[in-house]
KENU-604046 format. One line per 3 residues: their letters; for each residue x, y, z of C-alpha. Coordinates in pm, 1 decimal, always signed. Layout:
# KENU-604046
A> X Y Z ~ ...
END
This chain:
# KENU-604046
MIT> -2238.8 +867.7 -847.3 ~ -2088.7 +654.7 -1127.1 ~ -2285.6 +418.7 -1329.5
VTN> -2116.8 +145.3 -1530.7 ~ -2332.3 -22.6 -1797.9 ~ -2240.7 -339.5 -2000.6
LAI> -1871.3 -268.6 -1984.3 ~ -1636.9 -506.8 -2160.9 ~ -1258.3 -475.9 -2190.5
QFG> -1040.6 -690.4 -2420.7 ~ -681.8 -693.0 -2525.1 ~ -623.4 -880.7 -2839.1
KKT> -781.5 -1224.9 -2776.7 ~ -781.4 -1182.5 -2395.1 ~ -1096.7 -1068.5 -2246.3
LYK> -1044.1 -917.8 -1906.6 ~ -1411.8 -889.1 -1815.1 ~ -1750.6 -821.2 -1995.2
DVN> -2106.5 -737.2 -1896.3 ~ -1996.0 -529.6 -1605.2 ~ -2287.1 -348.2 -1456.3
LKF> -2219.7 -155.3 -1139.3 ~ -2335.1 +156.9 -951.7 ~ -2096.4 +337.2 -737.8
TSG> -2270.8 +585.6 -491.2 ~ -2192.4 +870.3 -282.1 ~ -2085.3 +811.2 +82.4
NIY> -1918.3 +473.9 -3.9 ~ -1559.0 +371.5 -63.3 ~ -1508.8 +80.8 -287.1
GII> -1185.2 -125.1 -245.4 ~ -1105.2 -297.1 -578.5 ~ -916.3 -625.2 -539.4
GAN> -810.6 -897.6 -771.5 ~ -494.5 -1107.5 -873.4 ~ -216.0 -946.8 -1076.8
GAG> -328.1 -894.3 -1420.7 ~ -694.5 -921.5 -1341.9 ~ -744.0 -570.0 -1459.2
KST> -792.4 -346.3 -1142.4 ~ -601.7 -53.4 -1277.3 ~ -759.8 -103.7 -1621.2
LLR> -1102.6 -70.7 -1461.3 ~ -1013.3 +265.8 -1312.7 ~ -864.7 +386.2 -1650.0
AIS> -1187.4 +284.9 -1817.6 ~ -1400.8 +460.0 -1557.7 ~ -1186.3 +784.8 -1579.7
GEL> -1210.4 +787.2 -1962.3 ~ -837.3 +743.6 -2007.4 ~ -908.3 +400.3 -2180.7
EPN> -1194.7 +342.1 -2428.9 ~ -1373.9 +17.7 -2346.5 ~ -1467.0 -222.3 -2615.7
KGS> -1820.9 -204.6 -2514.6 ~ -2053.4 -24.0 -2270.1 ~ -2057.5 +308.9 -2103.9
VEM> -1964.4 +506.2 -1783.7 ~ -2183.1 +791.6 -1658.5 ~ -2179.2 +1036.2 -1388.4
LPG> -2464.4 +1263.9 -1268.9 ~ -2478.9 +1607.4 -1446.8 ~ -2250.7 +1856.1 -1293.1
ERM> -2049.7 +1607.0 -1102.7 ~ -1664.1 +1627.7 -1101.6 ~ -1419.4 +1343.4 -1109.8
SVL> -1059.0 +1345.0 -992.4 ~ -800.7 +1085.0 -1061.9 ~ -459.3 +1008.8 -886.6
EQD> -225.0 +1043.0 -1183.6 ~ +74.6 +809.7 -1218.7 ~ +297.7 +1032.1 -1432.3
HFK> +507.8 +1212.7 -1168.5 ~ +700.3 +1422.1 -1435.8 ~ +391.5 +1571.0 -1610.3
YDE> +383.8 +1884.4 -1405.0 ~ +760.3 +1957.8 -1378.4 ~ +720.7 +2305.4 -1534.9
FSV> +473.4 +2416.3 -1271.7 ~ +504.2 +2513.0 -904.5 ~ +387.9 +2261.0 -633.1
MNT> +90.5 +2489.6 -538.3 ~ -24.1 +2538.2 -896.4 ~ -13.4 +2158.6 -956.6
VLM> -244.0 +2096.4 -660.3 ~ -481.0 +2373.2 -774.6 ~ -504.8 +2213.9 -1114.4
GHQ> -671.4 +1922.2 -933.1 ~ -991.8 +2136.5 -960.4 ~ -1002.7 +2218.2 -1333.8
PLW> -1309.8 +2446.2 -1324.3 ~ -1138.2 +2656.9 -1064.9 ~ -806.7 +2658.3 -1224.6
QNM> -956.8 +2763.2 -1562.8 ~ -1147.6 +3036.9 -1383.8 ~ -822.4 +3167.9 -1214.7
KER> -630.5 +3164.9 -1552.4 ~ -912.5 +3356.8 -1724.8 ~ -938.8 +3603.6 -1438.9
EAL> -568.1 +3650.7 -1445.4 ~ -578.7 +3723.3 -1821.5 ~ -859.7 +3963.9 -1800.2
YAK> -704.4 +4167.3 -1515.3 ~ -372.5 +4173.3 -1706.1 ~ -521.8 +4377.6 -1984.2
EEM> -439.3 +4748.6 -1983.7 ~ -801.6 +4838.0 -2070.8 ~ -1115.5 +4621.2 -2028.5
TEE> -1414.3 +4653.6 -2240.3 ~ -1767.3 +4649.3 -2108.5 ~ -1789.0 +4292.1 -2223.5
DGV> -1474.9 +4205.2 -2020.0 ~ -1623.3 +4369.4 -1714.7 ~ -1939.3 +4154.0 -1740.9
RAA> -1728.3 +3850.8 -1788.9 ~ -1504.3 +3937.2 -1496.5 ~ -1809.3 +3969.1 -1269.7
DLE> -1947.2 +3634.8 -1383.6 ~ -1591.0 +3483.2 -1314.9 ~ -1577.4 +3642.4 -968.3
MAF> -1910.1 +3501.1 -858.3 ~ -1803.5 +3155.3 -984.6 ~ -1477.0 +3197.0 -812.1
AEM> -1633.9 +3262.9 -480.5 ~ -1877.7 +2967.1 -514.1 ~ -1587.8 +2735.7 -577.5
NGW> -1414.1 +2870.1 -258.2 ~ -1150.8 +3017.2 -468.7 ~ -1047.3 +3268.5 -190.2
GAE> -965.2 +2971.0 +36.7 ~ -817.6 +2745.4 -234.7 ~ -457.0 +2814.7 -160.2
SEA> -512.2 +2767.4 +205.4 ~ -691.1 +2436.3 +152.6 ~ -415.0 +2313.3 -82.9
AQL> -144.7 +2418.1 +169.0 ~ -316.3 +2221.1 +441.3 ~ -333.3 +1912.1 +225.1
LQN> +34.5 +1939.2 +124.4 ~ +126.9 +1982.9 +491.6 ~ -70.1 +1680.8 +602.7
LGI> +100.2 +1481.2 +330.8 ~ +445.1 +1568.0 +451.9 ~ +532.1 +1856.5 +211.0
KEE> +690.8 +2134.0 +407.1 ~ +562.4 +2496.6 +380.0 ~ +888.6 +2612.8 +218.4
QHY> +836.5 +2373.3 -67.9 ~ +479.7 +2479.8 -151.8 ~ +596.7 +2737.5 -420.4
AQM> +899.3 +2535.3 -545.9 ~ +904.6 +2397.6 -897.4 ~ +785.3 +2034.7 -933.6
SDI> +1117.2 +1960.0 -1114.4 ~ +1315.6 +2061.2 -801.7 ~ +1153.0 +1813.5 -560.1
SNN> +1217.8 +1447.6 -508.4 ~ +1011.6 +1167.9 -669.5 ~ +875.3 +1064.4 -320.6
EKV> +762.5 +1424.1 -266.3 ~ +602.8 +1432.2 -618.4 ~ +386.5 +1128.4 -532.3
RVM> +251.8 +1327.0 -236.3 ~ +180.0 +1634.1 -437.4 ~ +1.0 +1423.8 -699.1
LAK> -214.3 +1275.6 -417.6 ~ -291.6 +1632.7 -283.5 ~ -386.6 +1728.0 -636.2
ALF> -639.2 +1430.3 -658.5 ~ -794.0 +1514.8 -313.7 ~ -806.2 +1895.6 -370.2
GHP> -1151.0 +2062.8 -403.3 ~ -1360.5 +1772.0 -269.4 ~ -1431.4 +1603.8 -602.1
DNL> -1768.9 +1417.5 -629.5 ~ -1600.9 +1099.8 -750.6 ~ -1236.8 +1018.0 -657.3
LLD> -1038.3 +732.1 -827.3 ~ -713.4 +635.1 -644.5 ~ -468.6 +375.6 -774.2
EPT> -225.3 +269.5 -500.2 ~ -241.7 +592.5 -306.4 ~ -27.0 +468.5 -16.8
NDL> +282.7 +397.6 -231.0 ~ +580.6 +584.7 -89.4 ~ +396.8 +719.0 +207.0
DLD> +523.2 +668.3 +564.4 ~ +294.1 +505.9 +824.1 ~ +192.1 +833.4 +990.6
TVQ> +72.9 +983.2 +654.4 ~ -124.7 +662.8 +559.0 ~ -292.9 +695.3 +896.7
WLE> -388.9 +1052.8 +812.8 ~ -515.3 +947.5 +470.2 ~ -734.8 +679.2 +621.9
EYL> -892.5 +929.7 +847.8 ~ -943.9 +1175.6 +565.4 ~ -1109.0 +936.5 +327.4
SNL> -1340.4 +776.8 +577.5 ~ -1485.1 +1118.4 +655.1 ~ -1559.9 +1189.3 +292.7
EQC> -1916.4 +1182.8 +182.8 ~ -1822.1 +1147.7 -188.5 ~ -1783.1 +840.3 -394.5
VLV> -1435.3 +688.0 -379.6 ~ -1286.5 +391.7 -577.0 ~ -944.0 +275.1 -458.7
VSH> -697.0 +9.4 -567.9 ~ -440.1 -85.0 -301.6 ~ -224.7 -376.3 -180.6
DRH> -232.2 -239.9 +175.9 ~ -477.7 -461.8 +356.8 ~ -504.4 -250.3 +668.8
FLD> -577.2 +59.2 +455.3 ~ -843.7 -122.4 +256.1 ~ -1005.0 -235.8 +584.0
AVS> -984.4 +96.1 +732.4 ~ -1149.9 +289.3 +450.0 ~ -1371.3 +37.2 +235.0
TQT> -1736.6 -0.6 +286.3 ~ -1775.0 -216.5 -14.4 ~ -1535.8 -457.8 -195.6
VDI> -1511.2 -492.0 -583.0 ~ -1367.1 -834.9 -666.1 ~ -1230.1 -893.7 -1012.1
DFG> -1224.7 -1286.4 -1042.4 ~ -1365.7 -1549.8 -1280.9 ~ -1341.6 -1283.7 -1553.2
KVT> -1621.9 -1088.3 -1380.4 ~ -1637.9 -782.7 -1175.4 ~ -1860.8 -843.7 -859.7
LFS> -1957.5 -605.3 -582.6 ~ -1966.6 -728.6 -222.1 ~ -2070.7 -542.0 +103.6
GNY> -1787.8 -524.4 +362.4 ~ -1400.4 -464.7 +346.2 ~ -1117.0 -672.2 +244.2
SFW> -1084.6 -882.9 +560.4 ~ -1449.9 -976.4 +538.4 ~ -1405.6 -1085.3 +172.3
YES> -1088.0 -1284.4 +246.2 ~ -1207.2 -1459.6 +566.6 ~ -1540.5 -1540.2 +407.1
SQL> -1401.9 -1671.9 +77.9 ~ -1154.1 -1890.4 +267.0 ~ -1450.9 -2026.6 +475.0
ALR> -1649.0 -2092.6 +168.2 ~ -1349.3 -2263.7 +9.0 ~ -1324.9 -2496.5 +307.3
QAQ> -1688.3 -2574.3 +299.5 ~ -1669.4 -2656.8 -82.3 ~ -1384.5 -2902.9 -6.5
NQK> -1595.7 -3067.1 +268.6 ~ -1823.9 -3288.0 +56.0 ~ -2000.5 -3424.6 +362.4
MKA> -2127.1 -3090.4 +498.0 ~ -2498.3 -3041.0 +451.2 ~ -2652.9 -2730.2 +305.1
DEK> -2830.2 -2617.1 +635.9 ~ -2513.3 -2665.2 +827.7 ~ -2319.1 -2456.2 +574.4
RKQ> -2567.0 -2186.9 +604.9 ~ -2558.3 -2183.7 +978.9 ~ -2184.0 -2158.9 +979.5
LEE> -2179.4 -1872.6 +732.7 ~ -2444.1 -1686.3 +940.2 ~ -2238.5 -1727.5 +1254.6
FIR> -1937.3 -1591.7 +1068.0 ~ -2131.7 -1278.6 +965.1 ~ -2254.4 -1230.4 +1321.5
RFS> -1894.7 -1258.8 +1469.1 ~ -1743.7 -1028.8 +1195.2 ~ -2008.3 -758.5 +1248.0
ANV> -1947.8 -769.8 +1624.2 ~ -1569.1 -728.9 +1570.4 ~ -1616.1 -433.7 +1344.3
AKS> -1846.0 -268.5 +1594.1 ~ -1570.5 -277.3 +1855.2 ~ -1291.5 -182.9 +1612.7
KQT> -1091.1 +139.7 +1653.8 ~ -1065.3 +155.3 +1275.8 ~ -1232.4 +440.1 +1084.5
TSR> -1471.2 +201.9 +920.2 ~ -1639.0 +137.1 +1252.9 ~ -1819.5 +471.3 +1195.5
KKM> -1961.5 +338.0 +868.4 ~ -2259.0 +105.0 +824.5 ~ -2057.0 -118.4 +584.9
LEK> -2215.8 -444.3 +695.9 ~ -2589.5 -363.8 +686.2 ~ -2648.6 -559.0 +375.7
LNV> -2429.1 -853.7 +433.0 ~ -2596.2 -1191.3 +347.7 ~ -2498.2 -1549.7 +314.6
EEI> -2540.2 -1559.6 -65.6 ~ -2248.4 -1310.6 -103.9 ~ -1997.9 -1560.3 +47.2
TPS> -1836.9 -1761.3 -234.5 ~ -1491.3 -1929.1 -269.7 ~ -1227.2 -1747.1 -468.6
TRK> -1008.5 -1885.0 -759.0 ~ -708.0 -1695.1 -610.6 ~ -375.7 -1898.9 -573.5
YPG> -172.7 -1824.4 -265.8 ~ +219.2 -1898.0 -287.5 ~ +356.4 -2145.8 -41.1
IIF> +581.4 -1948.8 +173.8 ~ +723.5 -2172.5 +446.2 ~ +1032.8 -2068.1 +645.8
SME> +1186.7 -2360.1 +855.4 ~ +1488.7 -2353.7 +1084.2 ~ +1769.9 -2608.9 +1035.3
REP> +1906.4 -2519.5 +1378.9 ~ +1747.3 -2413.2 +1702.2 ~ +1887.6 -2071.5 +1810.1
GTQ> +2059.6 -2033.9 +2152.0 ~ +1989.7 -1759.3 +2395.5 ~ +2226.5 -1504.0 +2247.5
ILE> +2076.5 -1363.1 +1936.0 ~ +2205.2 -1007.5 +1858.1 ~ +2363.3 -734.4 +2077.5
VEG> +2396.5 -384.7 +1937.7 ~ +2588.0 -112.5 +2117.9 ~ +2600.9 +261.1 +2030.6
LKA> +2549.2 +226.5 +1662.9 ~ +2546.4 +536.0 +1448.6 ~ +2483.1 +593.2 +1073.4
LDA> +2509.7 +894.4 +838.3 ~ +2349.7 +942.2 +509.6 ~ +2587.9 +1029.9 +203.8
DGT> +2521.6 +1407.1 +253.7 ~ +2611.5 +1382.8 +629.1 ~ +2257.5 +1365.8 +762.0
VLF> +2230.8 +1171.8 +1086.7 ~ +2003.8 +854.2 +1006.7 ~ +2032.7 +729.0 +1364.5
DNV> +2261.1 +764.6 +1659.9 ~ +2324.4 +596.7 +1993.4 ~ +2130.1 +279.1 +1903.7
SFT> +2168.4 +4.9 +2161.5 ~ +1945.1 -307.0 +2206.2 ~ +1959.8 -672.8 +2272.9
IEK> +1737.6 -914.9 +2073.4 ~ +1592.1 -1196.9 +2293.9 ~ +1511.8 -1550.5 +2168.8
GQK> +1194.0 -1561.6 +1966.2 ~ +1136.1 -1185.3 +1948.2 ~ +982.6 -1047.3 +1626.7
TVF> +1102.9 -686.6 +1607.2 ~ +993.6 -413.9 +1372.2 ~ +1215.5 -111.0 +1314.6
LSH> +1050.5 +227.0 +1245.2 ~ +1181.7 +566.3 +1156.2 ~ +1061.4 +888.5 +986.9
NPK> +1345.1 +838.7 +744.4 ~ +1325.5 +497.3 +571.6 ~ +1691.2 +503.9 +494.5
AMT> +1757.4 +455.7 +864.1 ~ +1622.4 +98.9 +863.4 ~ +1806.2 -1.3 +550.5
ALF> +2123.5 +142.5 +690.2 ~ +2074.9 -69.7 +1014.7 ~ +2008.8 -391.6 +817.5
EII> +2307.4 -333.5 +582.8 ~ +2537.7 -279.4 +879.5 ~ +2420.9 -591.7 +1082.5
NGN> +2454.9 -800.3 +752.9 ~ +2809.5 -687.5 +714.9 ~ +2745.5 -485.9 +391.2
REA> +2816.6 -145.0 +526.6 ~ +3049.0 -0.8 +793.2 ~ +2880.8 +172.5 +1098.5
DAG> +2988.2 +532.9 +1169.9 ~ +3013.5 +439.2 +1534.4 ~ +2931.9 +152.5 +1758.1
TYK> +2935.7 -235.4 +1748.2 ~ +2714.5 -535.6 +1692.2 ~ +2755.9 -901.6 +1777.3
WGV> +2553.7 -1209.4 +1661.3 ~ +2521.5 -1518.7 +1881.0 ~ +2725.5 -1816.4 +1754.1
TIT> +2417.9 -2029.2 +1680.4 ~ +2248.4 -1767.6 +1467.9 ~ +2206.4 -1806.9 +1096.7
TAY> +2039.6 -1536.4 +901.7 ~ +1843.4 -1482.6 +572.5 ~ +1827.8 -1134.9 +447.5
LPL> +1575.1 -976.0 +213.4 ~ +1724.2 -638.5 +111.1 ~ +1513.5 -339.5 -6.8
DNT> +1711.6 -313.0 -329.9 ~ +1763.3 -647.7 -495.5 ~ +1892.9 -511.7 -835.6
EFF> +2243.6 -662.2 -819.8 ~ +2089.2 -1009.6 -773.8 ~ +1932.6 -1005.7 -1113.8
KSE> +2199.3 -876.4 -1341.0 ~ +2225.2 -1222.8 -1512.9 ~ +2124.0 -1409.3 -1816.0
MNL> +2052.6 -1723.4 -1615.4 ~ +1708.4 -1895.9 -1604.1 ~ +1516.5 -1923.5 -1282.2
VDW> +1632.4 -2275.9 -1184.1 ~ +1998.6 -2199.8 -1247.0 ~ +1975.4 -1870.2 -1063.5
LSQ> +1815.1 -2032.2 -754.7 ~ +2059.0 -2312.1 -759.8 ~ +2336.4 -2080.9 -665.8
YGT> +2178.9 -2053.3 -319.3 ~ +2117.6 -2411.1 -233.6 ~ +2247.8 -2760.5 -256.0
GNE> +1949.0 -2946.3 -392.7 ~ +1902.0 -3081.5 -727.4 ~ +1703.9 -2930.2 -1016.0
VMM> +1380.8 -3110.6 -908.7 ~ +1420.9 -2940.1 -563.9 ~ +1474.3 -2603.2 -718.5
KSF> +1171.9 -2634.8 -946.9 ~ +973.7 -2738.6 -636.8 ~ +1060.3 -2418.4 -453.1
LGR> +980.5 -2204.4 -761.6 ~ +643.9 -2388.0 -797.6 ~ +564.3 -2304.3 -439.5
MLF> +617.3 -1935.1 -544.0 ~ +368.1 -1981.0 -827.4 ~ +617.3 -2001.4 -1119.6
KDE> +478.2 -2226.1 -1387.9 ~ +687.7 -2461.0 -1599.7 ~ +708.6 -2200.2 -1886.8
DIQ> +812.3 -1934.8 -1634.6 ~ +1130.0 -2110.7 -1508.8 ~ +1304.1 -2079.9 -1839.2
KKV> +1284.6 -1704.9 -1825.5 ~ +1606.1 -1505.2 -1780.9 ~ +1607.1 -1349.8 -1440.9
CVL> +1702.6 -1009.7 -1584.7 ~ +1363.2 -972.3 -1750.1 ~ +1148.0 -1049.3 -1448.8
SGG> +897.0 -808.9 -1312.3 ~ +927.8 -647.1 -969.5 ~ +680.6 -899.4 -811.8
EKM> +856.5 -1202.9 -975.8 ~ +1191.2 -1080.9 -849.9 ~ +1057.3 -1054.9 -502.7
RCM> +909.7 -1403.6 -516.6 ~ +1253.8 -1530.7 -631.2 ~ +1413.0 -1367.2 -329.4
IAR> +1171.2 -1519.7 -97.0 ~ +1245.0 -1868.2 -250.8 ~ +1616.4 -1795.7 -202.4
MQL> +1547.9 -1710.2 +161.5 ~ +1356.4 -2032.9 +219.2 ~ +1656.6 -2243.5 +98.6
KNA> +1872.8 -2109.5 +381.1 ~ +1660.1 -2259.6 +662.4 ~ +1777.5 -1968.3 +872.6
NCL> +1665.7 -1910.1 +1237.5 ~ +1674.1 -1531.8 +1214.6 ~ +1494.0 -1358.9 +918.9
ILD> +1594.2 -998.6 +829.0 ~ +1334.8 -827.3 +601.3 ~ +1360.5 -482.5 +458.6
TPT> +1010.7 -371.7 +343.1 ~ +920.6 -734.1 +233.3 ~ +571.2 -642.9 +86.8
NHL> +713.8 -417.4 -193.0 ~ +600.3 -534.2 -530.1 ~ +388.0 -814.8 -389.8
DLE> +25.4 -879.0 -465.6 ~ -235.8 -917.5 -193.6 ~ -224.5 -1296.6 -215.6
SIQ> +156.1 -1315.1 -172.0 ~ +145.6 -1060.6 +116.0 ~ -125.5 -1255.4 +291.7
AFN> +67.0 -1585.1 +264.3 ~ +398.3 -1419.4 +372.6 ~ +218.3 -1259.8 +669.2
NNL> +57.3 -1586.2 +779.9 ~ +387.0 -1771.8 +778.4 ~ +577.2 -1506.7 +970.9
ISF> +322.9 -1523.5 +1252.3 ~ +383.5 -1894.8 +1293.4 ~ +762.2 -1878.8 +1246.9
KGN> +942.4 -1988.0 +1569.9 ~ +1270.9 -1799.6 +1507.6 ~ +1358.6 -1431.3 +1522.5
ILF> +1245.1 -1181.3 +1285.7 ~ +1397.4 -819.2 +1229.3 ~ +1198.5 -627.3 +984.0
ASH> +1082.1 -296.1 +844.0 ~ +749.6 -233.7 +672.8 ~ +500.9 +21.4 +570.1
DHE> +220.1 -233.6 +584.9 ~ +20.5 -161.1 +900.1 ~ -142.9 -507.4 +911.8
FIN> +183.7 -681.2 +860.5 ~ +347.7 -496.1 +1146.6 ~ +50.1 -534.2 +1377.4
TVA> +12.5 -913.6 +1332.1 ~ +389.2 -999.8 +1325.3 ~ +580.3 -769.7 +1557.6
DRI> +588.6 -802.3 +1949.9 ~ +855.6 -550.2 +1990.5 ~ +896.1 -199.9 +1832.3
IEL> +1220.7 -10.1 +1805.0 ~ +1207.3 +341.7 +1644.9 ~ +1538.2 +476.3 +1516.9
TPK> +1590.6 +848.3 +1551.2 ~ +1890.3 +1086.9 +1516.5 ~ +1891.8 +1107.9 +1900.0
GTI> +1839.0 +754.2 +2001.3 ~ +1570.6 +501.5 +2010.7 ~ +1221.9 +439.1 +2139.6
DKL> +1196.7 +70.7 +2242.2 ~ +871.0 -95.1 +2347.3 ~ +734.4 -453.9 +2396.3
TTY> +392.9 -382.7 +2252.5 ~ +177.8 -412.9 +1944.5 ~ +183.5 -150.7 +1665.4
DDY> -174.5 -40.6 +1730.2 ~ -93.9 +25.1 +2097.5 ~ +232.6 +202.2 +2001.5
IYD> +65.7 +454.2 +1765.3 ~ -200.7 +547.3 +2020.6 ~ +31.1 +586.3 +2317.5
ESI> +41.1 +957.7 +2419.8 ~ +374.7 +920.7 +2595.9 ~ +536.7 +767.8 +2281.8
KEK> +402.5 +1077.8 +2083.5 ~ +568.2 +1313.8 +2319.5 ~ +904.1 +1114.8 +2306.8
KVE> +894.5 +1133.3 +1923.5 ~ +872.0 +1501.7 +1927.7 ~ +1173.7 +1524.3 +2160.1
LYS> +1388.4 +1286.3 +1958.7 ~ +1305.4 +1420.2 +1607.3 ~ +1331.9 +1791.8 +1693.7
END
C-alpha cells in the first residue's frame, strides 16, 4: 500500500499539482492518465523517491518493497542479463553478493559461520533457490531467448534491453510496482501476456500508458491529472473517457434538467457495467465497478485535435494488387516471402508480423521508396495515397517554421495552413517554431496535418500512434473508423487495430495469413495459432 499525503510539485513558477492525498491499495491497478505535460511520469518519480516533492510525503507499509520500471537502458551494460533481472529484488541480490563473498574466503571465522547461516535462512525465505528459474521464465515470456540470458547487457539490442528492464521490475513479486509506459517496444503478443500477468497480481500497481486497450485490460482504478489536481476514479480508461464525454455534452446542453442528467448518467453506468461483465478482457475478473457513482462523472478539460481525412476523388474498384512480393533485411534475413493479396474497395487492412521491419519494408515498397527482392505490385489508376512513415526524420531537417513547412505539401494560402495546424492544437506562438526543434509528438501531428492536405482515398499508416498522447490517439482512431476510403496500416495498439481493421494480413518468411475478421477474433482463433507455428518455424 502507498499513501500520498499533501503532495505538491512545482517547477519554477509552474505548479503541476498540490494538496494531493491518495491511498493506493493492494489488489488494485491504477491507470494514470493526463494530457502531455500534466505530470504523469513526474508523479511516479515522486512516489518512487527519485524526485523530491516541494511538499508532502509518500509512505509504504513497514517491510514493503517497491519496484520501478527504469528508463535508463544503458545503466546495466556491465552486467549479465540474468544478474540485471535478479537485481530487481535488491534484498535478495545483496544477500547473494554477501553469501558469495563469505564462501569465497579461504577460512571462515565462527562469526562468519553464524552470518552465513542467517543469510541462508533469509535466502530460502526469499525463494533464492528458485530465483534464476523465475527470472528465466519472465525473460522468456517477454521474448528474450534462453541463449541470451547470460549475455552481457551491452551485447543485446535496445529493444531487448527494454524487455529485460521490464523483467527486472516484475521480478520477485514486489509489494508496490510502478510502470511508466511498460508496453513501449513490445509486440502485440507480449503485450497480451503482460496484460494477463498484471491482472492476476494481488499487489499494488501504478501504470502510465498511452495504450488504451492495455489500460482497459489491467486498470481497476483511474488516476486523472487535470485541472492541476490529481483525482481518483473507479473504473478503467474507457469508463473515464466515455463518461467525461457524456458529462461534457450534458454541460453544453443548458436546457437539460438535473434529474434528467442524473437518470442519463445512471443508465450509462448500468450499461457500462453490463458490458464489462460480458467482456473477454482480463478486467472482467476484477470488481472494478463496485463503487461507481454518478458524482464521479465530470467533464474533462482535455483538448482533442481535429483529425479529419476527406477524399477528393472516389476510388474505383481496382485498389491494389500484390503478387509474390519478397523482402530481405540488410543482413539477408527474410522479412517476408510469397506475399500476394488484392485489396478491395473500402477495406481497412492491418498488417502484422513478429518482425516489425516486415511491415515497414512492405509500405516502403508499395510507396516506391524501396525495391522488392521479388514480386510486383500495381495500384489502381484512380487511387491517390497519403503515407505516414515510421521514421519521419528526413522531413524535419529544416530551419523552416511550421507554416512554411506545411505549405510545401499543399496549394492553400497561409491562413489555410494555419487552420490545419490549429486543428492539430498548434497555438499561434507554436507555428513560428523551427521544425527541427519539435518534439516527437509535435512532429507526428505535423505529419498528420500533411496527410490531411492530400485528400487521398487510400491512407498508408506505419505505426501511427507512436509519440501521440491519448487524446490524439483517440481522435485519430475515431476518424479512421468513419473514413470511407481504404486504409493499410500497422500498429501495436490493440484498440486501434480492433476498431479500425476489417481485414488482417500477417506477413511471415513463408507466406501470409489473410483473414476477414476482427483482431480480437484473430488472436483467439486456434487454427490461426497453429498456422503461425508452421509459418514462423
